[in-house]
N, C-alpha and C positions, 0 to 999 in steps of 0.2 A: 566094736566100739569105734567107730568113725565120724560120730557126730561131733559138732564143734563144743557143745555143753559136757559131753564125755571127756573131750580131749582138755578142757578148761578144768574139770574136777580133778582129772589126773596130773595135771600140770601144778594145780595149787597143792595138792598133796607133795608132789615132789619138791615144791619150794619149801613148803612148811618142814618137811623131813629135812632137808638140806640146811634150812636156818636152824632147825633145833639141833642139829649134829654138828653144826659148826661153834666156832667161838662166839658167845653171846655178846660179847663186845664188838664184834665185826658189824659194819654198815649193813643193814637190810638190804640195800641196792646191790650189794655184792652177791646175793643170792643168786638173781638171775644168772650172772655171769659163770657161777660156780656150777649151776645145772647144766648151762650150755657147754661149759668146759668138759663135763664129765660125759655129757652126749657125744660131743665132738670126738673124745677119746675112745670111746667104746664104738662109735659108728666108723670112725677112722680105721680103726682095726679091721673093722668088716668092709667097707667099700672103699678104703683109701682117702686120701684127703681131697682128692678130685671129685670123689662121689659124694662127700661131705659137703665140700664146697657148694655143690650144684644143688643138693636138698636145702641147705640153709640159705642160699640166696633166693630160692622158691618161696621159703617160709617167710623171709626178710620181706619180700613183694607184696607176699599175701596179706601179711600183719601191716604193712603200710597204709594198706586199704582202710584198715581199722583205726590206725592210731599215726596220723600224719607226722607226728613228732619224731618217728622213728626214721625220718627222711636223712638224718643226719648219721645212721648208723649205716656202717658197712661191713661186709664180710671181707677178711684180709685173704689173700692168696694162699695162706694156709689153713683157712677156715675159721680164723678168730673171728670174735666179735668186737668191730672196733667203733668207738662211739657210745657207747652204751651207758657207761659210766657218767659221761657228761650229760646224756639226754637225761637220765635219773637223777643227777644233781641238779640240773636246771628247773625240774619239776618237784622236788623234794617237798616244796611249800605243800603240793597236793599230793601226799603220799600214795592215797587211792590210785590215783592217774598213773604215779610211777610203777606202782605194783602191777597195775592192769597192763601196762605196755610191755612188761617181762612176761606176763601171764600169756599175753595174745601171741609174744613172738613164739615162745617155746611151746604153746599149743598148736601152731601151727606146723611147727617143727615134726611135733610127734604125730599129728595128724598125717603128714606124708609119709613118715616112717611106717604108720599103720597101712597107709595105700600100698606103699612099693615093697615093704618087708613082710608085711603081714602081722596080724595081732601076736600069734605065738613068738615069732623070732624078735618083734620089739619089746615084747614083755620081757623075753630072757635077755636082752639087751639092759633094759631098765633095771633087773634084778640083779645083775653083774655090777652095775654100778652103784646102785642102792639096796644090797642085801637084806637090810632091815626093814627097808619100806612097806607099807601096805599097799600093794598094787591090786590085788586081785578082789578088794571089797567093794569096787564099785558098783554092782549090781546087787549086793548083799539086801537090799529093800527090798527085792522081789524074790528073794530065796535062792538066786540062781548065782553061780559063781563061774568065771570064766577061766 
């Protein structure tokens, strides 16, 4: 699984799972930040904050090519995502666009994890962060599961 459509599908499932697992009164835009934080925590334990910072910075650079409004988003020295709430709030009127920016950013980050860590290790990281999420059914349409 390294194609962008597959990463987007996995990202959308994580965002949906996180949104349904969280407080339903919480704003939708915080779901991207919660998913990012869980990835940051899990990968930070594995690769350290510098390793996560490097991957997150690259993912943000790639995502900006598709979503120029992400220019206002920065990766903090500790790997935190700064400015995403402001970007999502400014385009909240166009909810699909706000959701899309988060999907693209997380998809790019997951894609880099698959490239550098491999599918098995990345999926283990995701299972640790989201133990109840359906992560292995992405190929269920063709009878194959990873």
